[in-house]
N, C-alpha and C positions, 0 to 999 in steps of 0.2 A: 487733717486727713491725707492719707496716702491715696493711691488709686483703688477703684472699686472693679472687682471682675465678678460677674455672675458666676455661679457654681458650674454651669455648663460650659463656661469659657475655658480656653487653654491659653495660657500664658507661659510660654516656655522660659526656662532658666536662660538668662542672658539677654532677654528682651528688656529694653529701657522704656519704663512707662512713668510718665510724670504724675506730679500730685494732682489731685481732683480729677482724674481722667476716669471716666465711667465705660466699663467694656461690658457689653450685654450678651444675651443668650448666643450660645454657640459660636462665638467668635474664636479665632485661632491667631495668636501672636507669636510669630517665630523668633528664634534667638537671633540677635543682631538686628531686629526691628527697633526703631527710635520712635517714641510718641511722646509729644509735649505735654504741658500742663493743660487741665481744663478741656481736654477733648472727649467727644462722645462717639462712640463705635456701637452702631446699631447692631440688630440681630443678624448673624451669620456673616460678619466682616472677617476677611483674611488679611493679615499685614505680614507680608514676606520679610525674610531677612534682607537687609540692605535697603529697605523701604524706610522713608523718614516722614513724620508728620510734625507739623510745628505745633505751637499753642492754639488753643481754641478752635481746633479743626472737629468739624462734624462730618462723620461719614455715615450714611443711612444704611438700612438693611441690604444684604445681599451684594456687597461690594468687595472685590479683591484688589489690594493695592500691592503690586508685585515689586520684586527687587529692581531698583533703578527709578522708581517713582517717588518724587518729593512733593509732598503737599506743604505749602509754607503757611505761615500764621493765618488763622481765621479764614481757612478755606472750608467750602460747604460741598459735599458730594452727595447727590441725591441717589435714590434707590436704584439698585441694579445697574449703575454706572459701570462702565468696562475701561480699564486701562490695559494697553498691551505693553510687552516689553521686548519683543522679538520681530524684527523686520522680516526675516526669513524663516518661519517656523516649519520645522520638521521634525518628527518623532525620533528619527535617527540622526541627529546632526551633533556630532561631538564638538564642532567648533563654533556653536551658536554664539553669539554676543549680545549682551544686554544693551538694548538702546533706552538712554535715560529720557526721563521727562519731568519737567517741573511745572507745577501749578502754583503760580505766584500769589503772594499775599492778597487775601480778601476775595479771591475769584470764586465763582459758584459754577457748578456743573449740574445739569438737569438729570432728572431720572431717565435711565436707559440710554444716556449719551455713550458714545465710544470714542476714546482718545488713542489715536494710533501713534505709537511710541516715537519720541523724538520731535514732537510737536508740543512746544511750550505754550501754557495758557498764561497771558499777562495778568498783571495786577488788576483787581476789581474787575475782571471781564466776567461775561456771564455766557454760558454755553447751554442753549435751549435743550429741553428734553427730547431725547432721540437724534440728537445732531450726530454726525460722524466727522470728527476733527481730523482732517488729513494734511493741514498746514497750520503754522504757529498763529496763534490768536493774539492780537495786540493788547495793550492795557485799554481797559474800560469798553472793550468791543462786545457787542451782542451778536452771537453767531448763531445760526439755525440751519437745519437741513443736512443733505447728504448728497456731495460733500458740504460741511458747514461754510457759510458765507456770512460776511458782515451785512446785518440789516439796521443796526443803530449802535448808539454809544450810552453807557450805563454810568451812573453817578456811584461813588462809594457808598451811598446808602441803598443802592439796590434799584433805584427808579430808572427807566429809561428816559434819558435827557433830550436825546435826538434821534431821529429816524434818518436812515439812509447810510449808504456804504462809505461815504467821503468822511475821512477823519478830519475832525475840527481842530484848529489850533488849541481852542479851549473852548468851554461851555459852563453855563450856570445851570444847576439843578432847580427846577421849578418847586420841587418839594422841600428840599433842605437849604436851598439858596446858597449852596456851596460852589465855589469856582474850581473846575477840575481841569 
């Protein structure tokens, strides 16, 4: 199977969409966007030109992935999460520059979280619902609040393995027993 796009979705010529990807109601995928294999884009998702989604990415309803945003493999983005790509937004700014953001492999972003551009999210990190990310997030960190702050450490399976802001050298998950 190639990809599936709902009849109300717009997939512009020149967009790259991988096999087995599902694009649902009222999505808009721009020319130059790159979407990997096995992705799911919920209702009303916008993927801009020069945005890139890896394989197995799940983007829930009402999310815009703007130019300069990269979502690596197996990233989850909750409903109505927000990505920015301009540190100095003005309607009449001919010299504006895109500031890139990368969400690394296996990370999750909760509903209504806001990611200020230039702040990468580490591998398997978890951004809590409603958090406002104003600084980079380390691998496996669990961040919440405004501004987002570390309150724990998350296993690759998604379970909170440790509470507290101090980064451990390693930890073992009580659920899956994997050493991180």
